C-alpha angles and dihedrals in degrees: 000000000000088000090057092048089050091051091049091049092050092047092048089050089049094053091048091051090048090051093049092048096047092042095052093044098048106023110016121221096310094046090049092052093047091052092047093049091047094051092039093055091053093048096044086059090047092049093054102036110020093092092062091043094051094046090050091045090057093041089237115186119215115232134190141188092290100045098041107011099168097045094040091047091051092054091046092053092048093046089053091050089050093049091240132138112255108273125214110267125219138182122207119206097229128127093216111093109239144121140193144182127223140170134103096258141354091274091057101035133134132189124201135189131185124240086241094061092045089052102047102037126076115239089256092053093045089051089056091051094050090047087055090053092048089051088059088054093047092049092048090233092163088064092048091048091049092050093050091045090051094054093040089050091050091052090051090047092053090049091050092048088050091052092048098043102031103262121220097081117087133182093259090069093245115134121216120212105264092230091051090047092053091048090051091050091053101036101039098065090046091050090048091051092050091051091047090052091047089053089051091052091048091052091051090056088048092051091048091054093042092047091051089053093048094048095035088221116094092167091061091055091046090052090047093051092051092049094046091048091052092053106029103070092048094052114060122222102208097198091054091048089053093044106033091168087076093057094090090063094064125090088236125024103265097201113111095205104051098181097175129069140185112001092017095060119112088199130046117248108281092229090057092049091050092049092052092049094048088051087061093063112124 
């Protein structure tokens, strides 16, 4: 787990350095601050309100000990083992097996699972999945995702401002070669996106390890991931297809047509995740 935190720290540092470099070259200090404030304002809103928006988007229904006693009780037991406050628990009426966590901090967290995942997984496997989602809550991964999205958004904003206003001239009266400026405008947002996706993959590994520790059963989560992978890409989740920006929240990428590989993945390869979990046995 320390390895994943180290990777995330290095990647976060990388995206901040990229932002500072691009900002100073294309916008100067004032342009850099404007872009950061612009992106920050959007993501502060997302940080505080995106959980409600996503749950509504997926028509998630909140359940409790009376309406879903087994599932709710499972989450309650795992939250206690993790030392977390009890999150709100939701079920989404979707045949695709998947699950996600949201909320700005452990005190305002929610976990959601589809009817498909509850149906196809054994209780032991489902327990592993929900432990993974609670690990996201414990690690405050929503905050990390928001921070990386803020800086990546600021880099894109600077590049767009440069395109609109003829980048290459900053407030420090230093001119940048126009060809170099154009390359920066094109390459910088792509580089920011790649770093953001790498952070997402690192956090998934971290949640796998954390979930295995919470549940005490890494093999159950490994079995669950293999089973979800086998089903998920053959069963479309229409809301995710309409809103692909939510795909990174899920335990397995819900998009049926995953047209990007390798560096462009928001999730690590399932086989790699399974191998790491199986290495935790004993």
